[in-house]
DRENKE-694655 format. One record per residue (C-alpha): z, x, y. Coordinates in pm, 1 decimal, padded with zeros to 6 digits, always signed. Each point is the difference from the previous one (the first is absolute). Example, Ala and Ser with C-alpha at 12.3 -4.5 7.8 and 13.67 -1.06 7.14 Angstrom:
[site [+00780.0 +01230.0 -00450.0]]
[site [-00066.0 +00137.0 +00344.0]]
***
This chain:
[site [-01634.2 -01090.2 +02869.4]]
[site [+00289.4 +00235.1 +00079.4]]
[site [-00001.4 +00356.5 +00130.3]]
[site [-00078.3 +00281.5 -00239.7]]
[site [+00264.3 +00219.9 -00157.8]]
[site [+00124.9 +00076.6 -00349.6]]
[site [+00046.3 -00295.4 -00232.8]]
[site [+00191.0 +00029.7 -00327.7]]
[site [-00068.2 -00262.3 -00266.4]]
[site [+00305.0 -00032.0 -00223.8]]
[site [+00370.7 -00019.4 +00080.9]]
[site [+00134.7 +00173.6 -00309.4]]
[site [+00136.0 +00351.3 -00036.1]]
[site [-00335.1 +00172.0 +00062.5]]
[site [-00084.5 -00209.6 +00304.8]]
[site [+00337.9 +00052.8 +00165.2]]
[site [-00012.6 +00371.8 -00082.8]]
[site [-00335.8 +00028.9 +00177.7]]
[site [+00133.5 -00181.8 +00306.9]]
[site [+00314.6 +00211.8 +00022.3]]
[site [-00189.8 +00324.6 -00051.1]]
[site [-00254.8 -00085.5 +00268.5]]
[site [+00272.4 -00036.2 +00260.2]]
[site [+00184.3 +00305.8 -00127.8]]
[site [-00319.5 +00206.4 +00022.0]]
[site [-00051.7 -00101.7 +00362.7]]
[site [-00239.4 -00292.7 -00009.1]]
[site [+00057.4 -00206.6 +00315.7]]
[site [-00278.2 -00257.8 -00031.0]]
[site [+00004.5 -00357.6 -00117.9]]
[site [+00133.4 -00040.5 -00352.6]]
[site [-00010.3 -00321.6 -00202.9]]
[site [+00159.5 -00050.5 -00341.8]]
[site [-00135.4 -00302.1 -00189.4]]
[site [+00222.1 -00139.3 -00273.1]]
[site [-00132.1 -00279.8 -00221.3]]
[site [+00356.3 -00104.2 -00079.8]]
[site [+00239.4 -00172.0 +00237.8]]
[site [+00296.8 +00183.0 +00146.0]]
[site [+00082.7 +00367.9 +00038.7]]
[site [-00135.5 +00265.3 -00239.6]]
[site [+00248.2 +00055.2 -00282.0]]
[site [+00081.7 +00236.2 -00285.4]]
[site [-00160.1 -00096.3 -00330.2]]
[site [+00177.0 +00219.2 -00261.7]]
[site [+00335.9 -00182.9 +00031.9]]
[site [-00163.4 -00335.8 -00079.1]]
[site [+00022.5 +00066.2 -00374.9]]
[site [+00332.4 +00182.1 +00028.9]]
[site [+00272.0 -00067.5 +00258.5]]
[site [-00156.2 -00315.5 +00142.3]]
[site [-00062.5 -00168.5 -00334.4]]
[site [+00356.5 +00082.3 -00103.8]]
[site [+00133.9 -00160.1 +00317.2]]
[site [+00142.6 +00327.2 +00130.9]]
[site [-00227.5 +00000.0 +00307.5]]
[site [-00093.6 -00282.5 +00233.3]]
[site [-00325.8 -00043.1 +00190.9]]
[site [+00132.4 +00172.0 +00311.1]]
[site [+00065.7 +00321.2 -00191.2]]
[site [-00359.6 +00013.0 -00122.4]]
[site [-00142.3 +00025.6 +00353.1]]
[site [-00140.8 +00347.2 +00071.3]]
[site [+00014.1 -00011.8 +00379.9]]
[site [+00149.9 -00264.8 +00226.1]]
[site [-00203.1 -00183.7 +00263.4]]
[site [+00127.4 +00228.1 +00273.0]]
[site [-00160.2 +00301.8 -00165.1]]
[site [-00350.3 -00145.1 +00038.8]]
[site [+00065.3 -00086.4 +00362.4]]
[site [+00131.8 +00347.5 +00077.9]]
[site [-00291.2 +00167.8 -00177.6]]
[site [-00254.9 -00235.4 +00159.7]]
[site [-00128.9 -00112.5 -00336.3]]
[site [-00153.3 -00346.4 +00019.5]]
[site [+00111.1 -00165.9 -00322.0]]
[site [-00205.7 -00298.8 -00111.9]]
[site [+00161.2 -00198.3 -00282.8]]
[site [-00183.0 -00246.4 -00226.1]]
[site [-00315.9 +00177.5 +00115.4]]
[site [-00243.0 -00024.7 -00289.1]]
[site [-00319.1 +00199.4 +00050.5]]
[site [-00305.1 -00170.6 -00149.8]]
[site [-00276.0 +00243.1 +00097.2]]
[site [-00064.3 +00341.9 +00149.7]]
[site [-00317.7 +00098.7 +00185.2]]
[site [-00017.1 +00381.4 +00014.2]]
[site [-00322.4 -00000.7 +00203.3]]
[site [+00151.7 -00209.4 +00277.7]]
[site [+00350.0 +00145.2 -00039.7]]
[site [+00149.3 -00347.5 -00034.3]]
[site [+00201.3 -00198.6 -00248.9]]
[site [+00058.6 -00373.0 -00033.1]]
[site [+00322.4 -00180.1 -00081.6]]
[site [+00045.5 -00319.3 -00196.5]]
[site [+00122.6 -00174.7 +00315.1]]
[site [-00334.9 +00062.0 +00169.8]]
[site [+00105.2 +00293.8 +00215.6]]
[site [-00217.1 +00309.6 +00022.9]]
[site [+00137.7 +00347.1 +00071.3]]
[site [-00190.3 +00303.7 +00118.3]]
[site [+00102.5 +00342.4 -00123.8]]
[site [-00089.3 +00355.2 +00084.5]]
[site [+00158.8 +00132.1 -00318.3]]
[site [+00109.9 -00198.8 -00304.8]]
[site [+00256.1 +00067.9 -00273.0]]
[site [-00007.4 -00190.4 -00328.7]]
[site [+00334.2 -00036.2 -00177.1]]
[site [-00028.0 -00333.3 -00179.5]]
[site [+00173.9 +00124.6 -00311.9]]
[site [-00054.3 -00177.2 -00328.4]]
[site [-00023.6 -00346.5 -00148.1]]
[site [+00152.5 -00135.0 -00317.2]]
[site [-00178.5 +00013.1 -00330.9]]
[site [+00029.8 -00355.1 -00130.8]]
[site [+00061.2 -00101.1 -00358.7]]
[site [-00304.1 -00186.3 -00130.7]]
[site [+00119.0 -00214.2 -00290.3]]
[site [+00046.5 -00374.2 -00040.6]]
[site [+00310.5 -00121.0 +00182.4]]
[site [+00024.1 +00302.1 +00229.3]]
[site [-00008.5 -00221.8 +00309.1]]
[site [+00285.7 -00222.6 -00115.2]]
[site [+00314.3 -00057.3 +00200.0]]
[site [+00253.3 +00263.6 -00099.3]]
[site [-00242.6 +00292.5 -00015.1]]
[site [+00090.3 +00260.9 +00262.5]]
[site [-00134.5 +00326.4 +00138.4]]
[site [+00178.2 +00262.3 +00209.0]]
[site [-00205.0 +00167.8 +00269.3]]
[site [+00130.9 -00132.3 +00330.5]]
[site [+00313.6 -00130.3 +00167.5]]
[site [-00129.6 -00352.9 -00051.4]]
[site [-00024.5 +00066.1 -00373.9]]
[site [+00343.2 +00162.2 -00011.9]]
[site [+00169.8 -00289.2 +00179.1]]
[site [-00150.9 -00252.9 -00240.1]]
[site [+00084.4 +00207.8 -00306.9]]
[site [+00357.4 +00067.6 +00110.5]]
[site [+00056.9 -00370.9 +00048.4]]
[site [-00158.4 -00088.9 -00334.7]]
[site [+00197.6 +00255.9 -00198.7]]
[site [+00330.3 -00153.3 +00107.6]]
[site [-00091.7 -00318.0 -00189.2]]
[site [-00163.0 +00168.3 -00300.7]]
[site [+00168.9 +00101.8 -00323.4]]
[site [-00297.4 +00143.6 -00191.7]]
[site [-00248.1 +00224.4 +00178.1]]
[site [-00313.6 +00158.8 -00143.0]]
[site [-00145.6 +00302.2 +00179.2]]
[site [-00365.5 +00083.2 -00068.7]]
[site [-00072.5 +00366.0 +00069.5]]
[site [+00181.5 +00324.5 -00074.9]]
[site [-00072.9 +00184.0 +00324.2]]
[site [+00236.6 +00075.7 +00285.5]]
[site [+00013.0 -00357.4 +00135.7]]
[site [+00060.1 -00151.6 -00341.9]]
[site [+00274.1 +00245.0 -00090.0]]
[site [+00178.4 -00019.9 +00334.7]]
[site [-00010.2 -00379.5 -00005.7]]
[site [+00122.9 -00004.4 -00360.5]]
[site [+00290.2 +00215.3 +00114.5]]
[site [+00084.1 -00248.7 +00276.5]]
[site [-00022.7 -00296.0 -00239.4]]
[site [+00209.2 +00163.2 -00271.7]]
[site [+00258.6 +00112.6 +00253.9]]
[site [+00030.7 -00365.1 +00105.3]]
[site [+00077.1 -00101.4 -00358.6]]
[site [-00337.1 -00153.6 -00082.0]]
[site [-00163.9 -00001.5 -00343.5]]
[site [-00295.4 +00230.0 +00058.1]]
[site [-00309.0 +00067.2 -00209.7]]
[site [-00249.3 +00261.8 +00116.3]]
[site [-00352.5 -00010.4 -00140.1]]
[site [-00201.9 +00319.1 +00037.3]]
[site [-00362.6 +00024.4 -00107.1]]
[site [+00016.2 +00377.8 -00049.4]]
[site [+00160.0 +00202.0 -00278.8]]
[site [+00265.6 +00137.4 +00236.3]]
[site [+00157.1 -00098.6 +00329.4]]
[site [-00147.9 +00152.3 +00315.1]]
[site [-00300.1 +00100.0 -00208.9]]
[site [-00204.0 +00104.9 +00306.3]]
[site [+00285.6 +00172.5 +00180.3]]
[site [+00254.7 +00166.6 -00226.0]]
[site [+00032.3 +00243.3 -00287.6]]
[site [+00102.3 -00100.0 -00350.0]]
[site [+00363.2 +00123.3 +00033.6]]
[site [+00053.4 -00189.3 +00325.5]]
[site [-00163.3 -00317.1 -00132.3]]
[site [+00211.4 +00019.1 -00315.1]]
[site [+00320.2 +00049.7 +00197.5]]
[site [-00072.8 -00295.5 +00228.1]]
[site [-00079.1 -00222.0 -00298.6]]
[site [+00337.0 +00084.5 -00151.6]]
[site [+00170.7 -00047.2 +00336.2]]
[site [-00137.2 -00351.7 +00048.1]]
[site [+00056.1 -00096.4 -00361.4]]
[site [+00360.7 +00111.2 +00035.2]]
[site [+00036.7 -00237.2 +00294.5]]
[site [-00118.8 -00293.0 -00209.5]]
[site [-00368.7 -00007.9 +00096.3]]
[site [-00225.6 -00088.7 -00293.4]]
[site [-00309.6 +00219.5 +00026.4]]
[site [-00321.6 -00077.4 -00185.1]]
[site [-00262.3 +00275.2 +00011.8]]
[site [-00366.9 -00057.4 -00085.2]]
[site [+00054.2 -00359.8 +00113.1]]
[site [-00322.2 -00179.7 +00089.7]]
[site [+00063.6 -00320.4 +00190.8]]
[site [-00243.8 -00280.1 -00078.2]]
[site [+00167.6 -00298.0 +00164.2]]
[site [+00272.0 -00112.4 +00235.4]]
[site [+00137.8 -00312.5 -00165.1]]
[site [+00052.9 -00292.4 +00234.7]]
[site [+00214.6 -00311.3 -00033.0]]
[site [+00006.5 -00269.4 +00269.1]]
[site [-00201.8 +00230.6 +00230.4]]
[site [+00262.6 +00276.1 -00026.4]]
[site [+00019.4 +00320.6 -00200.0]]
[site [+00164.2 -00030.3 -00338.5]]
[site [-00085.0 +00334.5 -00155.3]]
[site [-00252.2 +00270.6 -00080.4]]
[site [-00216.3 +00023.7 -00311.5]]
[site [-00149.1 +00321.1 -00142.0]]
[site [-00315.2 +00055.5 -00201.8]]
[site [+00203.7 +00048.8 -00318.8]]
[site [+00157.1 -00343.0 +00038.0]]
[site [+00338.4 +00109.0 +00133.3]]
[site [+00150.0 -00230.1 +00259.9]]
[site [+00261.8 +00087.4 +00259.0]]
[site [+00171.7 -00286.0 +00177.4]]
[site [+00040.4 +00037.7 +00374.7]]
[site [+00128.3 -00186.5 +00300.2]]
[site [-00201.5 +00228.6 +00227.4]]
[site [-00258.4 +00274.6 -00054.4]]
[site [-00054.5 +00304.8 +00216.2]]
[site [-00343.0 +00163.1 -00020.5]]
[site [-00013.9 +00367.4 +00094.7]]
[site [-00330.1 +00136.4 -00129.8]]
[site [-00098.2 +00217.6 +00292.6]]
[site [-00198.5 -00018.2 +00321.1]]
[site [-00350.0 +00066.9 +00126.6]]
[site [-00103.7 +00156.5 +00330.6]]
[site [-00068.9 -00253.5 +00276.1]]
[site [-00352.6 +00117.7 +00076.9]]
[site [-00190.7 -00323.7 +00067.9]]
[site [-00012.9 +00053.4 +00377.5]]
[site [-00112.3 +00360.8 -00039.3]]
[site [-00271.5 -00094.6 -00247.6]]
[site [-00132.2 -00274.2 +00228.2]]
[site [-00001.7 +00250.5 +00285.9]]
[site [-00221.7 +00230.8 -00204.5]]
[site [+00253.2 +00278.1 -00049.7]]
[site [-00024.8 +00213.8 -00313.6]]
[site [+00238.1 -00143.4 -00260.8]]
[site [+00076.1 +00067.4 -00365.0]]
[site [+00335.8 -00132.0 -00123.5]]
[site [+00118.6 +00055.2 +00355.5]]
[site [-00147.3 +00101.1 +00333.4]]
[site [-00143.0 +00348.4 -00036.8]]
[site [+00142.5 +00247.6 +00251.3]]
[site [-00032.0 +00374.6 +00051.0]]
[site [+00276.9 +00260.1 +00018.7]]
[site [+00088.9 -00126.9 +00347.0]]
[site [+00014.4 -00373.0 -00088.3]]
[site [-00335.1 -00066.8 +00167.1]]
[site [-00217.9 -00269.6 -00157.8]]
[site [-00380.4 -00002.5 -00010.4]]
[site [+00009.2 -00122.4 +00362.0]]
[site [+00092.1 +00267.3 +00258.8]]
[site [+00235.2 -00231.3 +00193.8]]
[site [+00186.5 -00153.1 -00294.1]]
[site [+00282.4 +00151.4 -00205.1]]
[site [+00185.0 -00142.4 -00299.3]]
[site [+00338.7 +00077.5 -00153.5]]
[site [+00239.0 -00123.3 -00265.7]]
[site [-00072.4 -00203.2 -00311.8]]
[site [-00360.7 -00067.8 +00100.6]]
[site [-00104.1 +00363.0 +00053.6]]
[site [-00178.3 +00195.7 -00272.6]]
[site [-00025.9 +00372.1 +00063.9]]
[site [-00053.6 +00336.0 -00167.9]]
[site [+00338.9 +00157.4 -00057.7]]
[site [-00024.9 +00379.7 +00033.0]]
[site [+00303.5 +00064.9 -00220.3]]
[site [-00156.4 -00189.0 -00291.2]]
[site [-00368.0 +00048.3 +00077.6]]
[site [-00082.6 -00363.1 -00066.1]]
[site [-00035.0 -00331.7 +00175.1]]
[site [+00321.0 -00202.3 +00022.1]]
[site [+00135.1 -00316.4 +00153.8]]
[site [+00377.0 -00005.2 +00029.5]]
[site [+00229.8 -00300.1 +00009.4]]
[site [+00320.3 +00136.1 +00148.9]]
[site [+00199.7 -00023.4 +00320.2]]
[site [+00005.8 +00378.9 +00033.4]]
[site [-00378.3 +00014.1 -00006.6]]
[site [-00034.4 -00289.8 +00243.6]]
[site [+00232.5 +00160.4 +00253.2]]
[site [-00130.2 +00357.5 -00026.7]]
[site [-00364.9 -00096.3 -00015.4]]
[site [+00055.8 -00225.0 +00299.3]]
[site [+00116.5 +00299.4 +00203.2]]
[site [-00315.7 +00192.3 -00087.5]]
[site [-00219.7 -00300.8 +00078.9]]
[site [+00162.3 -00021.0 +00343.6]]
[site [-00084.1 +00363.2 +00065.6]]
[site [-00361.4 -00057.8 -00096.9]]
[site [-00023.6 -00290.5 +00243.9]]
[site [+00103.2 +00244.7 +00272.6]]
[site [-00255.2 +00263.4 -00097.9]]
[site [+00235.9 +00219.4 -00201.9]]
[site [-00099.3 +00136.9 -00340.4]]
[site [+00294.5 +00038.3 -00236.0]]
[site [-00092.2 -00012.6 -00369.1]]
[site [+00208.5 -00241.4 -00204.2]]
[site [+00136.2 +00185.3 -00304.3]]
[site [+00353.5 -00130.7 -00046.3]]
[site [+00151.7 -00003.4 -00347.9]]
[site [+00022.8 -00364.4 -00110.8]]
[site [+00346.7 -00121.8 -00088.0]]
[site [+00148.4 -00326.4 -00114.4]]
[site [+00340.4 -00143.6 -00084.1]]
[site [+00159.8 -00295.4 -00174.5]]
[site [+00360.9 -00119.7 -00024.4]]
[site [+00097.2 -00173.3 -00323.9]]
[site [+00367.5 -00075.0 -00067.6]]
[site [+00183.7 +00330.0 +00061.7]]
[site [-00313.0 +00207.2 -00062.7]]
[site [-00224.3 +00148.0 +00269.0]]
[site [-00343.5 +00102.1 -00119.9]]
[site [-00187.8 +00238.2 +00229.6]]
[site [-00350.7 +00124.6 -00067.5]]
[site [-00164.5 +00292.9 +00175.9]]
[site [-00372.7 +00041.9 -00055.7]]
[site [-00249.1 -00179.7 -00223.9]]
[site [+00039.1 +00024.3 -00375.2]]
[site [-00329.8 -00157.8 -00109.0]]
[site [-00175.8 +00199.7 -00272.5]]
[site [+00293.0 +00238.3 -00051.6]]
[site [+00007.3 +00174.0 -00337.2]]
[site [+00351.2 +00143.8 -00014.3]]
[site [+00344.5 -00148.0 +00069.3]]
[site [+00300.6 +00229.0 +00040.0]]
[site [+00348.9 -00148.7 +00020.4]]
[site [+00261.1 +00163.6 +00222.2]]
[site [+00352.4 -00119.6 -00076.6]]
[site [+00130.7 -00244.6 -00258.3]]
[site [-00231.7 -00298.9 -00028.1]]
[site [+00281.7 -00208.6 -00149.2]]
[site [+00238.2 +00064.2 +00287.0]]
[site [-00180.5 -00207.8 +00259.9]]
[site [-00052.4 +00308.7 +00213.8]]
[site [-00308.3 +00205.1 -00084.7]]
[site [-00347.9 +00096.1 +00119.1]]
[site [-00340.9 +00007.1 -00163.6]]
[site [-00244.4 +00270.1 +00113.8]]
[site [-00359.9 -00108.3 -00062.2]]
[site [-00273.8 +00260.2 -00038.4]]
[site [-00378.2 -00028.1 -00018.8]]
[site [-00177.7 +00310.7 -00127.4]]
[site [+00312.9 +00208.0 +00073.8]]
[site [+00018.2 -00125.7 +00361.3]]
[site [+00304.9 -00195.8 +00113.1]]
[site [-00131.2 -00336.8 +00121.1]]
[site [+00307.7 -00221.6 +00010.8]]
[site [+00375.6 -00006.6 -00049.8]]
[site [+00189.3 -00317.0 -00083.5]]
[site [+00374.6 +00001.4 +00056.8]]
[site [+00272.7 -00240.4 -00099.1]]
[site [+00313.2 +00039.4 +00213.4]]
[site [-00098.9 +00360.8 +00073.1]]
[site [-00085.9 +00006.1 +00372.8]]
[site [+00019.9 +00379.7 +00029.4]]
[site [-00272.2 +00039.2 -00263.7]]
[site [-00211.9 -00253.6 +00186.4]]
[site [+00019.6 +00184.3 +00329.5]]
[site [-00085.4 +00339.1 -00147.6]]
[site [-00281.5 -00158.1 -00202.6]]
[site [-00169.0 -00123.2 +00316.2]]
[site [+00010.6 +00350.3 +00142.7]]
[site [-00131.8 +00157.3 -00319.9]]
[site [-00294.9 -00238.7 -00027.6]]
[site [-00085.2 +00035.1 +00369.2]]
[site [-00003.6 +00379.1 -00036.5]]
[site [-00201.3 -00012.0 -00323.1]]
[site [+00277.9 +00178.9 -00189.9]]
[site [+00041.3 -00080.0 -00369.6]]
[site [+00321.0 +00110.7 -00174.0]]
[site [-00038.7 +00128.5 -00351.9]]
[site [+00083.0 -00289.3 -00234.5]]
[site [+00297.2 +00191.7 -00142.6]]
[site [+00138.9 +00052.6 +00350.8]]
[site [-00055.0 -00363.5 +00090.5]]
[site [+00191.4 -00105.1 -00311.8]]
[site [+00294.9 +00228.1 +00077.8]]
[site [+00252.5 -00176.0 +00228.1]]
[site [+00151.9 +00337.8 +00087.0]]
[site [-00327.1 +00137.6 +00134.1]]
[site [-00012.7 -00016.7 +00380.2]]
[site [-00333.6 -00161.2 +00082.0]]
[site [+00045.8 +00094.5 +00364.9]]
[site [-00051.5 +00363.2 -00091.9]]
[site [-00369.6 -00078.4 -00053.2]]
[site [-00055.0 -00086.7 +00364.9]]
***
């Protein structure tokens, strides 16, 4: 058993953010960062963008070099898979048999893939994209493939489809929902992106319900839908979302419900354990409801607050959520959460490729989605944080200075 200190479980964006913030806030004690994957912690967003396109190599993905951890006295344990946590004894056990003692614990395990459950889904040629290991395998496979089917019309599916189409592949995207990004974007943005991808040669099938991955000689040969349609494929990428990695927390007896439940300060139901990132479910004061956010921005910012809580500080987490996606020459940026909005106001020309959609719920601005309009995105974050809602007519008028409202 090792000496006590702070142990962070998870080497993703949230885990590294916690470690960095602890040192920045003056923590001088022992600090261990446990990463289930091998190697240095890396950036995940570029996996479906620059890395898949071959524009970045592995070295460029690395967040901090080895020297950083040495200088900051962060003990980095790679391939360190935690199999159990004992809150009563303040210990955790690793798959290799080691046991670590902790005074304070931070959970930042992120999320796990949602797997496709249809016949043939485990065949050779079916890929997922959630880690560097996945990205390396997919990038290699796509070089030999001519026909690629993407299952899922979310961010991963669309960004991967962009990479495939840009490489000259024949791409079919199958989306179960009526519109692309059905859980994330407004109707105007979804419509624009559908036209954008279609214009690049991607065949998009909405309301597509996959019933089978066809297999020939133990390898993928295509995808079949419930209406009988068949789409031939050399490889298939499945991007149907993720689920919070809460198994350890549940076994440890922590309160969980589609995520580890935390308070406004990232504290779990145990007084010495915090959680941040994809696994954390919390009450968001700006939206007055429980949320769990899957974004790098949330992982990093929430990690900073979790670090403060570990040191006895009390700083309420109330950051405006924001997200982004790069597809071809289009940058989509989203400020806020648009779920349950009842009014969409377009600012700019929606056919120009540069416009914004202001989303309101009961006359309150809740989200702004921008396409190639970074200035609108930045002011939107400030407006939502301040609780300021432009009149819809003002939001729709490109000549109206939104900054005058702050």
